[in-house]
A tleap script that builds the chain and sets N, CA, C and O, in Angstrom:
source leaprc.protein.ff14SB
mol = sequence {
  NMET LEU THR GLN LEU ASP ASP GLY PHE GLU
  ILE THR ALA GLU PRO GLY ARG GLY ARG VAL
  ARG LEU ARG ALA VAL GLU ARG PRO TRP ASN
  ASP GLU VAL LEU ASP PHE LEU CYS GLU ILE
  GLU ASP ALA GLY ILE SER ALA THR GLY ALA
  ILE ARG THR LEU GLY GLY ASP SER LEU PRO
  ALA TRP THR ALA GLU LEU ALA GLU SER TYR
  VAL GLY TRP ASP GLY VAL ARG SER TRP ARG
  SER LEU GLU HIE ASP LEU ARG ILE ASP ALA
  THR HIE ASP ARG ARG GLY HIE VAL SER LEU
  ARG PHE ALA VAL ARG GLY PRO ARG GLY TYR
  GLU ALA ASP ALA TRP GLU ALA SER ALA CYS
  VAL GLN LEU ASP ALA GLY GLU ASP THR LYS
  ARG PHE ALA ALA GLU VAL ALA THR PHE LEU
  CALA
}
set mol.1.N position { -61.531 41.281 -94.167 }
set mol.1.CA position { -61.237 40.438 -95.355 }
set mol.1.C position { -61.832 38.983 -95.526 }
set mol.1.O position { -62.221 38.442 -94.492 }
set mol.2.N position { -61.906 38.530 -96.304 }
set mol.2.CA position { -62.562 36.910 -96.825 }
set mol.2.C position { -61.131 36.332 -97.215 }
set mol.2.O position { -60.362 36.958 -97.944 }
set mol.3.N position { -60.863 35.195 -96.719 }
set mol.3.CA position { -59.933 34.250 -97.320 }
set mol.3.C position { -60.883 32.869 -97.019 }
set mol.3.O position { -61.717 32.516 -96.185 }
set mol.4.N position { -60.023 32.149 -98.597 }
set mol.4.CA position { -60.784 30.567 -98.621 }
set mol.4.C position { -59.841 30.397 -97.742 }
set mol.4.O position { -58.842 31.067 -97.482 }
set mol.5.N position { -60.505 28.873 -97.062 }
set mol.5.CA position { -59.775 27.291 -97.131 }
set mol.5.C position { -59.776 26.471 -97.446 }
set mol.5.O position { -60.645 26.361 -98.311 }
set mol.6.N position { -59.102 25.350 -97.233 }
set mol.6.CA position { -59.326 23.735 -98.421 }
set mol.6.C position { -60.744 23.575 -97.825 }
set mol.6.O position { -61.623 22.957 -98.426 }
set mol.7.N position { -60.954 24.227 -96.474 }
set mol.7.CA position { -62.664 23.489 -96.046 }
set mol.7.C position { -63.456 24.466 -95.795 }
set mol.7.O position { -64.361 24.270 -94.984 }
set mol.8.N position { -63.341 25.520 -96.310 }
set mol.8.CA position { -64.232 26.653 -96.074 }
set mol.8.C position { -63.957 27.722 -96.040 }
set mol.8.O position { -63.206 27.759 -97.015 }
set mol.9.N position { -63.980 29.156 -95.480 }
set mol.9.CA position { -63.403 30.631 -95.293 }
set mol.9.C position { -63.363 31.191 -94.201 }
set mol.9.O position { -63.954 30.995 -93.139 }
set mol.10.N position { -62.552 31.973 -94.564 }
set mol.10.CA position { -62.237 32.923 -92.831 }
set mol.10.C position { -62.906 34.305 -92.860 }
set mol.10.O position { -62.914 34.484 -94.078 }
set mol.11.N position { -63.205 34.882 -92.582 }
set mol.11.CA position { -63.151 36.587 -91.984 }
set mol.11.C position { -62.366 37.035 -90.921 }
set mol.11.O position { -62.129 36.502 -89.837 }
set mol.12.N position { -62.049 37.951 -91.332 }
set mol.12.CA position { -60.723 38.406 -89.891 }
set mol.12.C position { -61.024 40.117 -90.121 }
set mol.12.O position { -61.317 40.812 -91.094 }
set mol.13.N position { -60.837 40.306 -89.009 }
set mol.13.CA position { -61.204 42.084 -88.902 }
set mol.13.C position { -60.041 42.801 -89.389 }
set mol.13.O position { -59.456 42.410 -90.399 }
set mol.14.N position { -59.604 43.997 -88.629 }
set mol.14.CA position { -58.084 44.053 -88.591 }
set mol.14.C position { -57.121 43.026 -88.010 }
set mol.14.O position { -57.632 42.010 -87.541 }
set mol.15.N position { -56.197 43.115 -87.987 }
set mol.15.CA position { -55.160 42.613 -87.139 }
set mol.15.C position { -55.046 42.828 -85.919 }
set mol.15.O position { -54.786 43.902 -85.377 }
set mol.16.N position { -55.293 41.506 -85.296 }
set mol.16.CA position { -55.545 41.186 -83.706 }
set mol.16.C position { -56.808 41.083 -83.442 }
set mol.16.O position { -57.001 40.676 -82.296 }
set mol.17.N position { -57.663 41.269 -83.989 }
set mol.17.CA position { -59.019 41.877 -83.542 }
set mol.17.C position { -60.126 40.584 -84.328 }
set mol.17.O position { -59.714 39.803 -85.186 }
set mol.18.N position { -61.228 40.600 -83.921 }
set mol.18.CA position { -61.969 39.312 -84.354 }
set mol.18.C position { -61.636 38.461 -85.400 }
set mol.18.O position { -60.820 38.865 -86.227 }
set mol.19.N position { -62.140 37.313 -85.514 }
set mol.19.CA position { -61.278 36.268 -86.805 }
set mol.19.C position { -62.549 35.478 -87.059 }
set mol.19.O position { -63.242 35.806 -86.096 }
set mol.20.N position { -63.176 34.736 -87.698 }
set mol.20.CA position { -64.306 34.092 -87.691 }
set mol.20.C position { -63.865 32.660 -88.864 }
set mol.20.O position { -63.167 32.872 -89.856 }
set mol.21.N position { -64.343 31.433 -88.565 }
set mol.21.CA position { -63.787 30.839 -89.670 }
set mol.21.C position { -65.184 29.495 -89.583 }
set mol.21.O position { -65.546 28.900 -88.568 }
set mol.22.N position { -65.585 29.377 -90.633 }
set mol.22.CA position { -67.085 28.380 -90.958 }
set mol.22.C position { -66.188 27.371 -92.076 }
set mol.22.O position { -65.859 27.719 -93.210 }
set mol.23.N position { -65.886 26.002 -91.416 }
set mol.23.CA position { -65.335 25.516 -91.762 }
set mol.23.C position { -66.066 23.614 -92.522 }
set mol.23.O position { -67.274 23.411 -92.647 }
set mol.24.N position { -65.454 23.013 -92.729 }
set mol.24.CA position { -66.326 21.011 -92.359 }
set mol.24.C position { -66.986 20.438 -92.382 }
set mol.24.O position { -67.214 19.394 -91.771 }
set mol.25.N position { -67.850 21.368 -93.640 }
set mol.25.CA position { -69.422 21.076 -93.748 }
set mol.25.C position { -69.689 19.842 -94.165 }
set mol.25.O position { -69.071 19.563 -95.192 }
set mol.26.N position { -70.446 18.911 -93.718 }
set mol.26.CA position { -70.780 17.698 -94.124 }
set mol.26.C position { -72.376 17.361 -93.793 }
set mol.26.O position { -72.950 17.789 -92.792 }
set mol.27.N position { -72.905 16.641 -94.660 }
set mol.27.CA position { -74.243 15.845 -94.465 }
set mol.27.C position { -74.406 14.489 -93.931 }
set mol.27.O position { -74.620 13.456 -94.565 }
set mol.28.N position { -74.207 14.735 -92.047 }
set mol.28.CA position { -73.702 13.050 -91.505 }
set mol.28.C position { -74.679 12.079 -91.839 }
set mol.28.O position { -74.360 10.895 -91.731 }
set mol.29.N position { -76.145 12.470 -92.340 }
set mol.29.CA position { -77.278 11.125 -92.783 }
set mol.29.C position { -77.444 11.280 -94.219 }
set mol.29.O position { -78.452 10.792 -94.729 }
set mol.30.N position { -76.530 11.938 -94.998 }
set mol.30.CA position { -77.619 12.369 -96.588 }
set mol.30.C position { -78.657 12.716 -96.663 }
set mol.30.O position { -79.326 12.416 -97.652 }
set mol.31.N position { -79.227 13.559 -95.533 }
set mol.31.CA position { -80.691 13.996 -95.822 }
set mol.31.C position { -80.123 15.554 -95.260 }
set mol.31.O position { -79.036 16.041 -95.572 }
set mol.32.N position { -80.994 16.092 -94.493 }
set mol.32.CA position { -81.522 16.963 -95.106 }
set mol.32.C position { -80.849 17.647 -93.726 }
set mol.32.O position { -81.343 18.732 -93.421 }
set mol.33.N position { -80.300 17.386 -93.281 }
set mol.33.CA position { -78.832 17.988 -91.326 }
set mol.33.C position { -77.663 18.416 -92.744 }
set mol.33.O position { -77.334 17.837 -93.779 }
set mol.34.N position { -77.299 19.763 -92.080 }
set mol.34.CA position { -76.016 20.105 -92.808 }
set mol.34.C position { -75.537 20.345 -91.560 }
set mol.34.O position { -76.344 20.815 -90.758 }
set mol.35.N position { -74.142 20.088 -91.103 }
set mol.35.CA position { -73.566 20.330 -90.049 }
set mol.35.C position { -72.515 20.971 -90.055 }
set mol.35.O position { -71.904 19.974 -90.438 }
set mol.36.N position { -71.267 22.168 -89.940 }
set mol.36.CA position { -70.024 22.782 -89.822 }
set mol.36.C position { -69.916 23.024 -88.494 }
set mol.36.O position { -70.687 22.747 -87.575 }
set mol.37.N position { -68.533 23.748 -88.504 }
set mol.37.CA position { -68.202 24.345 -87.167 }
set mol.37.C position { -68.421 25.306 -87.715 }
set mol.37.O position { -68.873 25.426 -88.854 }
set mol.38.N position { -68.009 26.444 -86.669 }
set mol.38.CA position { -67.763 27.384 -86.711 }
set mol.38.C position { -66.743 28.055 -85.203 }
set mol.38.O position { -66.939 28.095 -83.988 }
set mol.39.N position { -65.667 28.483 -86.102 }
set mol.39.CA position { -64.561 28.715 -84.754 }
set mol.39.C position { -64.321 30.466 -84.724 }
set mol.39.O position { -64.264 31.301 -85.628 }
set mol.40.N position { -64.217 30.557 -83.259 }
set mol.40.CA position { -64.756 32.305 -83.346 }
set mol.40.C position { -62.812 32.532 -82.204 }
set mol.40.O position { -62.252 31.812 -81.377 }
set mol.41.N position { -62.465 33.887 -82.835 }
set mol.41.CA position { -60.910 34.174 -81.918 }
set mol.41.C position { -61.562 35.726 -81.812 }
set mol.41.O position { -62.260 36.395 -82.575 }
set mol.42.N position { -61.164 35.884 -80.900 }
set mol.42.CA position { -61.089 37.743 -80.374 }
set mol.42.C position { -60.238 37.847 -79.232 }
set mol.42.O position { -59.956 36.984 -78.401 }
set mol.43.N position { -59.747 39.455 -79.350 }
set mol.43.CA position { -58.998 39.616 -77.713 }
set mol.43.C position { -59.325 38.166 -76.557 }
set mol.43.O position { -60.497 37.853 -76.346 }
set mol.44.N position { -58.478 37.591 -76.063 }
set mol.44.CA position { -58.573 36.734 -74.820 }
set mol.44.C position { -59.566 35.505 -74.656 }
set mol.44.O position { -59.972 34.955 -73.632 }
set mol.45.N position { -59.892 35.187 -76.353 }
set mol.45.CA position { -61.198 34.389 -76.479 }
set mol.45.C position { -60.999 33.103 -77.854 }
set mol.45.O position { -60.325 33.346 -78.855 }
set mol.46.N position { -61.419 32.330 -77.725 }
set mol.46.CA position { -61.427 31.045 -78.764 }
set mol.46.C position { -62.375 30.207 -78.740 }
set mol.46.O position { -62.173 29.420 -77.816 }
set mol.47.N position { -63.392 29.958 -79.341 }
set mol.47.CA position { -64.358 28.766 -78.838 }
set mol.47.C position { -64.626 28.451 -80.365 }
set mol.47.O position { -64.586 29.297 -81.258 }
set mol.48.N position { -64.881 27.219 -80.515 }
set mol.48.CA position { -64.878 26.104 -81.688 }
set mol.48.C position { -66.621 25.808 -81.698 }
set mol.48.O position { -66.859 24.954 -80.843 }
set mol.49.N position { -67.732 26.204 -82.320 }
set mol.49.CA position { -68.842 25.223 -82.143 }
set mol.49.C position { -69.142 24.573 -83.356 }
set mol.49.O position { -68.752 24.920 -84.471 }
set mol.50.N position { -70.185 23.169 -82.951 }
set mol.50.CA position { -70.536 22.561 -83.958 }
set mol.50.C position { -72.030 22.742 -83.991 }
set mol.50.O position { -72.866 22.513 -83.117 }
set mol.51.N position { -72.187 23.308 -85.473 }
set mol.51.CA position { -73.225 23.907 -85.499 }
set mol.51.C position { -74.635 22.856 -86.577 }
set mol.51.O position { -74.234 22.280 -87.588 }
set mol.52.N position { -75.637 22.788 -86.320 }
set mol.52.CA position { -76.924 21.624 -87.201 }
set mol.52.C position { -77.397 22.579 -87.608 }
set mol.52.O position { -77.411 23.537 -86.835 }
set mol.53.N position { -77.903 22.731 -88.776 }
set mol.53.CA position { -78.618 23.365 -89.539 }
set mol.53.C position { -79.415 22.447 -90.657 }
set mol.53.O position { -78.879 21.586 -91.354 }
set mol.54.N position { -80.847 22.824 -90.680 }
set mol.54.CA position { -81.054 21.779 -91.839 }
set mol.54.C position { -81.081 22.743 -93.317 }
set mol.54.O position { -82.093 23.422 -93.490 }
set mol.55.N position { -80.223 22.787 -94.138 }
set mol.55.CA position { -80.211 22.876 -95.006 }
set mol.55.C position { -79.296 24.000 -95.034 }
set mol.55.O position { -78.713 24.234 -96.093 }
set mol.56.N position { -79.127 24.593 -94.207 }
set mol.56.CA position { -78.376 25.596 -94.067 }
set mol.56.C position { -79.095 26.548 -92.901 }
set mol.56.O position { -78.733 27.528 -92.251 }
set mol.57.N position { -80.424 25.658 -92.990 }
set mol.57.CA position { -81.867 27.052 -92.193 }
set mol.57.C position { -81.856 28.828 -93.282 }
set mol.57.O position { -81.809 30.003 -92.916 }
set mol.58.N position { -81.883 28.572 -93.821 }
set mol.58.CA position { -81.904 29.916 -94.832 }
set mol.58.C position { -80.747 30.809 -94.487 }
set mol.58.O position { -81.196 31.895 -94.120 }
set mol.59.N position { -79.061 30.774 -94.450 }
set mol.59.CA position { -78.726 31.155 -94.181 }
set mol.59.C position { -77.973 32.291 -95.326 }
set mol.59.O position { -77.596 33.456 -95.207 }
set mol.60.N position { -77.973 31.268 -96.514 }
set mol.60.CA position { -77.465 31.608 -97.622 }
set mol.60.C position { -78.328 32.817 -98.187 }
set mol.60.O position { -77.781 33.751 -98.773 }
set mol.61.N position { -79.858 32.753 -97.962 }
set mol.61.CA position { -81.035 33.907 -98.314 }
set mol.61.C position { -80.800 34.739 -97.327 }
set mol.61.O position { -80.700 35.799 -97.944 }
set mol.62.N position { -80.608 35.045 -95.973 }
set mol.62.CA position { -80.490 35.671 -95.223 }
set mol.62.C position { -79.118 36.416 -95.839 }
set mol.62.O position { -79.497 37.569 -96.043 }
set mol.63.N position { -77.933 36.335 -96.171 }
set mol.63.CA position { -76.787 36.971 -96.159 }
set mol.63.C position { -77.286 37.659 -97.421 }
set mol.63.O position { -77.578 38.854 -97.464 }
set mol.64.N position { -77.358 36.849 -98.400 }
set mol.64.CA position { -77.915 37.733 -100.019 }
set mol.64.C position { -78.648 38.654 -99.654 }
set mol.64.O position { -78.202 39.711 -100.102 }
set mol.65.N position { -80.156 38.896 -98.672 }
set mol.65.CA position { -80.662 40.079 -98.389 }
set mol.65.C position { -79.191 40.943 -97.009 }
set mol.65.O position { -79.491 42.103 -96.726 }
set mol.66.N position { -78.717 40.759 -96.759 }
set mol.66.CA position { -77.911 41.376 -96.315 }
set mol.66.C position { -76.799 42.145 -97.518 }
set mol.66.O position { -76.726 43.357 -97.317 }
set mol.67.N position { -75.928 41.648 -98.725 }
set mol.67.CA position { -75.775 42.165 -99.645 }
set mol.67.C position { -76.409 43.130 -100.180 }
set mol.67.O position { -75.940 44.267 -100.211 }
set mol.68.N position { -77.826 42.744 -100.790 }
set mol.68.CA position { -78.622 43.297 -101.429 }
set mol.68.C position { -78.661 45.207 -100.750 }
set mol.68.O position { -78.550 46.321 -101.263 }
set mol.69.N position { -78.873 44.681 -99.432 }
set mol.69.CA position { -79.292 45.529 -98.433 }
set mol.69.C position { -77.748 46.761 -98.057 }
set mol.69.O position { -77.475 47.200 -96.939 }
set mol.70.N position { -76.918 47.084 -99.466 }
set mol.70.CA position { -75.799 47.494 -98.785 }
set mol.70.C position { -76.047 49.101 -98.871 }
set mol.70.O position { -75.053 49.715 -99.259 }
set mol.71.N position { -77.114 49.837 -98.601 }
set mol.71.CA position { -77.681 51.442 -98.764 }
set mol.71.C position { -77.684 51.413 -96.988 }
set mol.71.O position { -77.247 52.406 -96.407 }
set mol.72.N position { -78.079 50.501 -96.367 }
set mol.72.CA position { -78.203 50.462 -94.935 }
set mol.72.C position { -79.600 50.493 -94.794 }
set mol.72.O position { -80.506 50.834 -95.555 }
set mol.73.N position { -79.548 49.807 -92.976 }
set mol.73.CA position { -80.880 49.469 -92.271 }
set mol.73.C position { -80.728 49.467 -90.607 }
set mol.73.O position { -79.700 49.167 -90.000 }
set mol.74.N position { -81.931 49.853 -90.047 }
set mol.74.CA position { -82.466 50.660 -88.894 }
set mol.74.C position { -82.176 48.869 -87.707 }
set mol.74.O position { -82.272 47.771 -88.257 }
set mol.75.N position { -81.962 48.948 -86.707 }
set mol.75.CA position { -81.064 47.938 -86.190 }
set mol.75.C position { -80.575 46.586 -86.109 }
set mol.75.O position { -79.414 46.590 -86.518 }
set mol.76.N position { -80.879 45.621 -85.823 }
set mol.76.CA position { -80.062 44.437 -85.917 }
set mol.76.C position { -80.816 43.449 -86.787 }
set mol.76.O position { -81.939 43.098 -86.426 }
set mol.77.N position { -80.337 43.019 -87.796 }
set mol.77.CA position { -80.827 41.771 -88.389 }
set mol.77.C position { -80.430 40.800 -87.975 }
set mol.77.O position { -79.326 41.026 -87.479 }
set mol.78.N position { -80.717 39.724 -87.877 }
set mol.78.CA position { -80.431 38.373 -87.147 }
set mol.78.C position { -80.799 36.802 -87.683 }
set mol.78.O position { -81.893 36.383 -88.061 }
set mol.79.N position { -79.426 36.034 -87.579 }
set mol.79.CA position { -79.800 34.718 -88.000 }
set mol.79.C position { -79.586 34.000 -87.007 }
set mol.79.O position { -78.816 34.455 -86.161 }
set mol.80.N position { -80.223 32.586 -86.776 }
set mol.80.CA position { -80.125 31.654 -85.802 }
set mol.80.C position { -79.980 30.078 -86.617 }
set mol.80.O position { -80.679 29.634 -87.527 }
set mol.81.N position { -79.051 29.579 -86.060 }
set mol.81.CA position { -78.961 27.908 -86.633 }
set mol.81.C position { -80.272 27.066 -86.090 }
set mol.81.O position { -80.995 27.694 -85.317 }
set mol.82.N position { -80.669 25.678 -86.416 }
set mol.82.CA position { -81.778 25.167 -85.398 }
set mol.82.C position { -81.626 25.023 -83.989 }
set mol.82.O position { -82.503 25.216 -83.148 }
set mol.83.N position { -80.293 24.621 -83.767 }
set mol.83.CA position { -80.727 24.223 -82.501 }
set mol.83.C position { -79.465 25.297 -81.373 }
set mol.83.O position { -78.849 24.890 -80.388 }
set mol.84.N position { -79.439 26.578 -81.937 }
set mol.84.CA position { -78.727 28.236 -81.404 }
set mol.84.C position { -78.159 28.215 -81.034 }
set mol.84.O position { -77.631 28.924 -80.178 }
set mol.85.N position { -77.840 26.847 -81.780 }
set mol.85.CA position { -75.644 27.111 -81.049 }
set mol.85.C position { -74.904 28.062 -82.413 }
set mol.85.O position { -73.681 28.146 -82.517 }
set mol.86.N position { -75.804 28.694 -83.336 }
set mol.86.CA position { -74.717 30.100 -83.625 }
set mol.86.C position { -75.709 30.861 -83.921 }
set mol.86.O position { -76.724 30.299 -84.332 }
set mol.87.N position { -75.703 32.155 -83.814 }
set mol.87.CA position { -76.491 33.468 -84.049 }
set mol.87.C position { -75.436 34.687 -84.728 }
set mol.87.O position { -74.454 35.240 -84.234 }
set mol.88.N position { -76.016 34.823 -85.915 }
set mol.88.CA position { -74.657 35.964 -86.330 }
set mol.88.C position { -76.753 37.242 -86.636 }
set mol.88.O position { -77.846 37.157 -87.197 }
set mol.89.N position { -75.617 38.524 -85.411 }
set mol.89.CA position { -76.234 39.738 -85.833 }
set mol.89.C position { -75.797 40.832 -86.594 }
set mol.89.O position { -74.796 41.507 -86.355 }
set mol.90.N position { -76.397 40.944 -87.296 }
set mol.90.CA position { -75.764 42.504 -88.768 }
set mol.90.C position { -76.316 43.425 -88.193 }
set mol.90.O position { -77.435 43.297 -87.696 }
set mol.91.N position { -75.778 44.287 -88.163 }
set mol.91.CA position { -76.177 46.209 -87.662 }
set mol.91.C position { -75.326 46.664 -88.956 }
set mol.91.O position { -74.372 46.003 -89.366 }
set mol.92.N position { -75.731 47.752 -89.503 }
set mol.92.CA position { -75.311 48.419 -90.713 }
set mol.92.C position { -75.120 49.989 -90.248 }
set mol.92.O position { -76.063 50.713 -89.927 }
set mol.93.N position { -73.725 50.390 -90.269 }
set mol.93.CA position { -73.263 51.766 -89.693 }
set mol.93.C position { -73.908 52.916 -90.748 }
set mol.93.O position { -73.567 54.099 -90.716 }
set mol.94.N position { -74.391 52.645 -91.206 }
set mol.94.CA position { -75.044 53.977 -92.581 }
set mol.94.C position { -73.640 54.765 -93.206 }
set mol.94.O position { -73.694 55.863 -93.760 }
set mol.95.N position { -72.317 53.938 -92.994 }
set mol.95.CA position { -70.978 55.048 -93.556 }
set mol.95.C position { -70.024 53.423 -94.098 }
set mol.95.O position { -68.882 52.986 -93.953 }
set mol.96.N position { -71.117 53.032 -94.665 }
set mol.96.CA position { -70.066 51.628 -96.007 }
set mol.96.C position { -69.987 50.736 -95.043 }
set mol.96.O position { -69.853 49.789 -95.817 }
set mol.97.N position { -69.937 49.936 -93.374 }
set mol.97.CA position { -69.310 49.288 -92.916 }
set mol.97.C position { -70.965 48.217 -92.678 }
set mol.97.O position { -72.031 48.718 -92.321 }
set mol.98.N position { -70.779 46.870 -92.955 }
set mol.98.CA position { -71.538 46.089 -92.136 }
set mol.98.C position { -71.202 45.383 -90.744 }
set mol.98.O position { -70.168 44.766 -90.999 }
set mol.99.N position { -71.529 45.142 -89.390 }
set mol.99.CA position { -70.773 44.553 -88.685 }
set mol.99.C position { -71.455 43.079 -88.024 }
set mol.99.O position { -72.561 43.190 -87.495 }
set mol.100.N position { -70.691 41.492 -88.062 }
set mol.100.CA position { -71.094 41.019 -88.246 }
set mol.100.C position { -70.923 40.539 -86.508 }
set mol.100.O position { -70.233 41.357 -85.898 }
set mol.101.N position { -71.393 39.456 -85.703 }
set mol.101.CA position { -71.654 39.194 -84.470 }
set mol.101.C position { -72.043 37.625 -84.654 }
set mol.101.O position { -73.125 37.072 -84.856 }
set mol.102.N position { -70.548 37.072 -84.482 }
set mol.102.CA position { -71.081 35.981 -84.599 }
set mol.102.C position { -70.625 35.034 -82.762 }
set mol.102.O position { -69.656 35.047 -82.003 }
set mol.103.N position { -71.836 34.423 -82.785 }
set mol.103.CA position { -72.275 33.979 -81.288 }
set mol.103.C position { -72.281 32.943 -81.009 }
set mol.103.O position { -73.406 32.455 -81.117 }
set mol.104.N position { -71.432 32.177 -80.622 }
set mol.104.CA position { -71.376 30.785 -80.640 }
set mol.104.C position { -72.036 30.315 -79.148 }
set mol.104.O position { -71.786 30.842 -78.064 }
set mol.105.N position { -72.696 29.492 -79.329 }
set mol.105.CA position { -73.296 28.872 -77.990 }
set mol.105.C position { -73.028 27.100 -78.031 }
set mol.105.O position { -72.714 26.506 -79.063 }
set mol.106.N position { -73.184 26.576 -76.974 }
set mol.106.CA position { -72.871 25.309 -76.467 }
set mol.106.C position { -73.172 24.381 -75.067 }
set mol.106.O position { -73.783 24.808 -74.087 }
set mol.107.N position { -72.551 22.899 -75.213 }
set mol.107.CA position { -72.715 22.568 -76.086 }
set mol.107.C position { -74.297 22.227 -76.229 }
set mol.107.O position { -74.448 21.182 -76.861 }
set mol.108.N position { -75.529 22.831 -75.808 }
set mol.108.CA position { -77.400 22.244 -76.288 }
set mol.108.C position { -76.766 24.161 -76.236 }
set mol.108.O position { -76.359 24.889 -75.331 }
set mol.109.N position { -77.024 24.362 -77.968 }
set mol.109.CA position { -77.026 26.238 -77.583 }
set mol.109.C position { -78.773 26.274 -77.281 }
set mol.109.O position { -79.073 27.253 -76.598 }
set mol.110.N position { -79.803 25.511 -77.611 }
set mol.110.CA position { -81.143 25.807 -77.097 }
set mol.110.C position { -81.208 25.913 -75.688 }
set mol.110.O position { -82.053 26.745 -75.355 }
set mol.111.N position { -80.397 25.163 -74.365 }
set mol.111.CA position { -80.463 25.097 -73.563 }
set mol.111.C position { -80.109 26.736 -73.085 }
set mol.111.O position { -79.323 27.397 -73.764 }
set mol.112.N position { -80.957 27.489 -71.495 }
set mol.112.CA position { -80.815 28.911 -71.243 }
set mol.112.C position { -79.433 29.106 -70.384 }
set mol.112.O position { -79.106 30.104 -69.741 }
set mol.113.N position { -78.524 27.560 -70.590 }
set mol.113.CA position { -77.390 27.654 -69.363 }
set mol.113.C position { -76.316 27.146 -70.572 }
set mol.113.O position { -75.320 26.569 -70.136 }
set mol.114.N position { -76.380 27.251 -71.585 }
set mol.114.CA position { -75.259 26.904 -72.553 }
set mol.114.C position { -74.199 27.627 -72.324 }
set mol.114.O position { -74.433 28.478 -71.465 }
set mol.115.N position { -73.137 27.652 -72.724 }
set mol.115.CA position { -71.942 28.791 -72.362 }
set mol.115.C position { -72.207 29.628 -74.012 }
set mol.115.O position { -72.661 29.109 -75.032 }
set mol.116.N position { -71.852 30.720 -73.857 }
set mol.116.CA position { -71.681 31.304 -75.341 }
set mol.116.C position { -70.177 32.131 -75.399 }
set mol.116.O position { -69.896 32.541 -74.273 }
set mol.117.N position { -69.569 32.335 -76.002 }
set mol.117.CA position { -68.896 32.999 -76.852 }
set mol.117.C position { -68.973 33.979 -78.413 }
set mol.117.O position { -69.325 33.404 -79.443 }
set mol.118.N position { -68.650 35.296 -78.430 }
set mol.118.CA position { -68.556 36.106 -79.421 }
set mol.118.C position { -67.993 36.410 -79.921 }
set mol.118.O position { -67.100 36.605 -79.096 }
set mol.119.N position { -67.425 36.860 -81.239 }
set mol.119.CA position { -66.418 37.682 -81.800 }
set mol.119.C position { -67.040 38.844 -82.951 }
set mol.119.O position { -68.162 38.495 -83.319 }
set mol.120.N position { -66.588 40.099 -83.581 }
set mol.120.CA position { -67.440 41.050 -84.513 }
set mol.120.C position { -66.386 40.858 -85.555 }
set mol.120.O position { -65.268 41.346 -85.727 }
set mol.121.N position { -66.861 40.290 -85.970 }
set mol.121.CA position { -66.282 41.308 -87.855 }
set mol.121.C position { -67.202 42.179 -88.478 }
set mol.121.O position { -68.426 42.222 -88.351 }
set mol.122.N position { -66.239 43.058 -89.358 }
set mol.122.CA position { -66.654 44.245 -90.320 }
set mol.122.C position { -66.438 44.066 -91.705 }
set mol.122.O position { -65.502 43.324 -92.004 }
set mol.123.N position { -66.838 44.378 -92.262 }
set mol.123.CA position { -67.363 43.993 -93.925 }
set mol.123.C position { -67.280 45.143 -94.195 }
set mol.123.O position { -67.501 45.959 -93.300 }
set mol.124.N position { -66.864 45.681 -95.780 }
set mol.124.CA position { -67.695 46.663 -95.977 }
set mol.124.C position { -68.573 46.580 -97.225 }
set mol.124.O position { -68.472 46.008 -98.310 }
set mol.125.N position { -70.042 47.880 -96.277 }
set mol.125.CA position { -71.201 46.746 -97.410 }
set mol.125.C position { -71.118 46.928 -99.123 }
set mol.125.O position { -70.817 48.037 -99.564 }
set mol.126.N position { -71.280 46.270 -99.667 }
set mol.126.CA position { -71.246 46.500 -101.285 }
set mol.126.C position { -70.219 44.961 -101.428 }
set mol.126.O position { -70.224 43.785 -101.066 }
set mol.127.N position { -69.675 45.612 -101.951 }
set mol.127.CA position { -68.948 43.818 -102.882 }
set mol.127.C position { -68.070 43.156 -101.987 }
set mol.127.O position { -67.325 42.340 -102.530 }
set mol.128.N position { -67.938 43.315 -100.533 }
set mol.128.CA position { -67.521 42.023 -99.112 }
set mol.128.C position { -68.555 41.495 -98.543 }
set mol.128.O position { -68.495 40.393 -97.998 }
set mol.129.N position { -69.806 42.329 -98.605 }
set mol.129.CA position { -70.512 42.259 -98.488 }
set mol.129.C position { -71.469 40.669 -99.340 }
set mol.129.O position { -71.789 39.568 -98.890 }
set mol.130.N position { -71.667 41.444 -100.945 }
set mol.130.CA position { -71.668 40.671 -102.175 }
set mol.130.C position { -70.738 39.001 -101.931 }
set mol.130.O position { -71.385 37.971 -102.117 }
set mol.131.N position { -69.310 38.910 -101.538 }
set mol.131.CA position { -68.701 38.086 -101.788 }
set mol.131.C position { -68.947 36.959 -100.330 }
set mol.131.O position { -68.684 35.758 -100.386 }
set mol.132.N position { -69.611 37.805 -98.821 }
set mol.132.CA position { -69.665 37.107 -97.752 }
set mol.132.C position { -70.486 36.003 -98.218 }
set mol.132.O position { -70.229 34.856 -97.852 }
set mol.133.N position { -71.730 36.334 -99.217 }
set mol.133.CA position { -72.926 35.951 -99.583 }
set mol.133.C position { -72.805 34.960 -100.513 }
set mol.133.O position { -73.732 34.174 -100.706 }
set mol.134.N position { -71.472 34.883 -101.291 }
set mol.134.CA position { -71.297 34.243 -102.272 }
set mol.134.C position { -70.655 32.444 -101.367 }
set mol.134.O position { -70.938 31.246 -101.385 }
set mol.135.N position { -69.828 33.255 -100.802 }
set mol.135.CA position { -69.068 32.377 -99.855 }
set mol.135.C position { -69.252 31.488 -98.951 }
set mol.135.O position { -68.527 30.616 -98.472 }
set mol.136.N position { -70.970 32.017 -98.664 }
set mol.136.CA position { -71.424 30.923 -97.757 }
set mol.136.C position { -72.807 30.134 -98.710 }
set mol.136.O position { -73.486 29.174 -98.344 }
set mol.137.N position { -72.908 30.872 -99.935 }
set mol.137.CA position { -73.576 29.514 -100.883 }
set mol.137.C position { -72.837 28.639 -101.213 }
set mol.137.O position { -73.044 27.436 -101.057 }
set mol.138.N position { -71.477 29.362 -101.924 }
set mol.138.CA position { -70.784 28.026 -102.011 }
set mol.138.C position { -70.731 27.327 -100.915 }
set mol.138.O position { -71.381 26.284 -100.972 }
set mol.139.N position { -69.959 27.617 -99.525 }
set mol.139.CA position { -70.241 26.417 -99.073 }
set mol.139.C position { -71.129 25.463 -98.534 }
set mol.139.O position { -71.084 24.240 -98.669 }
set mol.140.N position { -72.143 26.319 -97.754 }
set mol.140.CA position { -73.501 25.346 -97.848 }
set mol.140.C position { -74.474 24.602 -99.271 }
set mol.140.O position { -75.339 23.757 -99.505 }
set mol.141.N position { -73.820 25.361 -99.768 }
set mol.141.CA position { -74.025 24.416 -101.557 }
set mol.141.C position { -74.345 22.253 -101.442 }
set mol.141.O position { -74.481 21.593 -102.472 }
savepdb mol mol.pdb
quit
C-alpha cells in the first residue's frame, strides 16, 4: 500500500510487516546533489539512512522500467545510490506481485564494513507498481 506523507511517501506490506518511507528530499547546495531519508521498519528492526544521489541516480527511470515490465522478469533487478547507502532489489513472482527489498547502509555505505538493514515490501504488478514509479518521479522532481 502506498501512502503520501507531507514530505514524501510510505510503502507498507501487510500489517505488522515491512514499512519503507522515502522523505525529506533536499538539494543541499543547489546543484545536482539530491539527498533524502530512507526509513525502514520490519519485525525487530528500524533504521534510517541519509541517502545521497546525483539528481536521483536514475531512480525514476528504473522504477518506470519496473512498472512497464508488469508481465514479469527473471532474477533480480537492482538499483543503487551514488554512495551505496541505499540498494533496492526487485523481484517478480510471475503471479502478479513485485517484491522490493530496501537495504540501507551506513554511515558510509560504500565501505565494506558499513552496517546494513533491510526490509521488504510487496506491490501488485501493474497499477501499484505504476503508482510507485509516479511517486518516485514526483518525489525526486
